[in-house]
C-alpha positions, -999 to 999 in steps of 0.1 A, spaced: -425 191 -197 -398 216 -206 -370 192 -198 -386 165 -220 -389 190 -248 -354 204 -244 -337 169 -245 -354 157 -277 -321 161 -296 -301 140 -271 -327 112 -269 -344 105 -302 -367 80 -285 -384 108 -266 -391 128 -298 -429 125 -295 -456 151 -300 -464 170 -268 -497 186 -259 -504 207 -228 -540 205 -216 -554 230 -191 -566 213 -159 -583 236 -134 -617 233 -116 -622 271 -119 -625 269 -157 -611 304 -160 -581 297 -182 -577 321 -211 -580 306 -245 -599 275 -235 -636 268 -234 -635 239 -209 -608 224 -187 -605 188 -177 -607 195 -139 -639 215 -143 -658 187 -160 -646 161 -134 -655 184 -105 -690 191 -121 -697 153 -124 -687 148 -87 -709 177 -76 -739 165 -95 -735 130 -80 -733 144 -45 -762 168 -49 -784 140 -62 -778 121 -30 -784 153 -9 -817 159 -28 -829 124 -19 -823 131 18 -838 166 16 -871 153 0 -874 125 26 -867 149 56 -886 179 40 -856 201 46 -836 228 28 -799 222 22 -772 247 13 -744 233 -8 -710 250 -12 -687 240 -40 -651 247 -48 -640 273 -73 -625 302 -54 -635 335 -68 -649 319 -100 -686 310 -98 -685 287 -129 -689 255 -109 -717 270 -87 -737 283 -116 -733 252 -139 -740 227 -110 -770 248 -99 -784 246 -135 -776 209 -138 -793 199 -106 -823 223 -106 -812 245 -77 -837 271 -66 -810 297 -58 -774 300 -67 -751 325 -49 -720 335 -70 -688 351 -57 -690 375 -86 -723 389 -72 -709 391 -37 -728 372 -10 -734 388 24 -754 376 54 -783 401 50 -788 391 14 -787 354 23 -812 358 51 -837 378 30 -836 352 2 -836 321 24 -867 331 45 -888 338 14 
């Protein structure tokens, strides 16, 4: 992108407006409300969870779904809200095995 911008004077044909769009599934980029990758990842997660829910209802089982996002719980929280999850564990809250066991057996 920088090379294209820096050579505008040499090649007038490439003198076009440039826009940088944030693309990250974490959606933790400063100065932006939503990034392209986060929306795409959220749509994929919702599609996958809808299929998992159909299997869970038919088999009368509980499923745990882990989503990407590193140390940012945005995808976990928003996908949990969008799909009607009963519990959402966020990396910001810190998840440990005793906490998981106490909430999963209730």
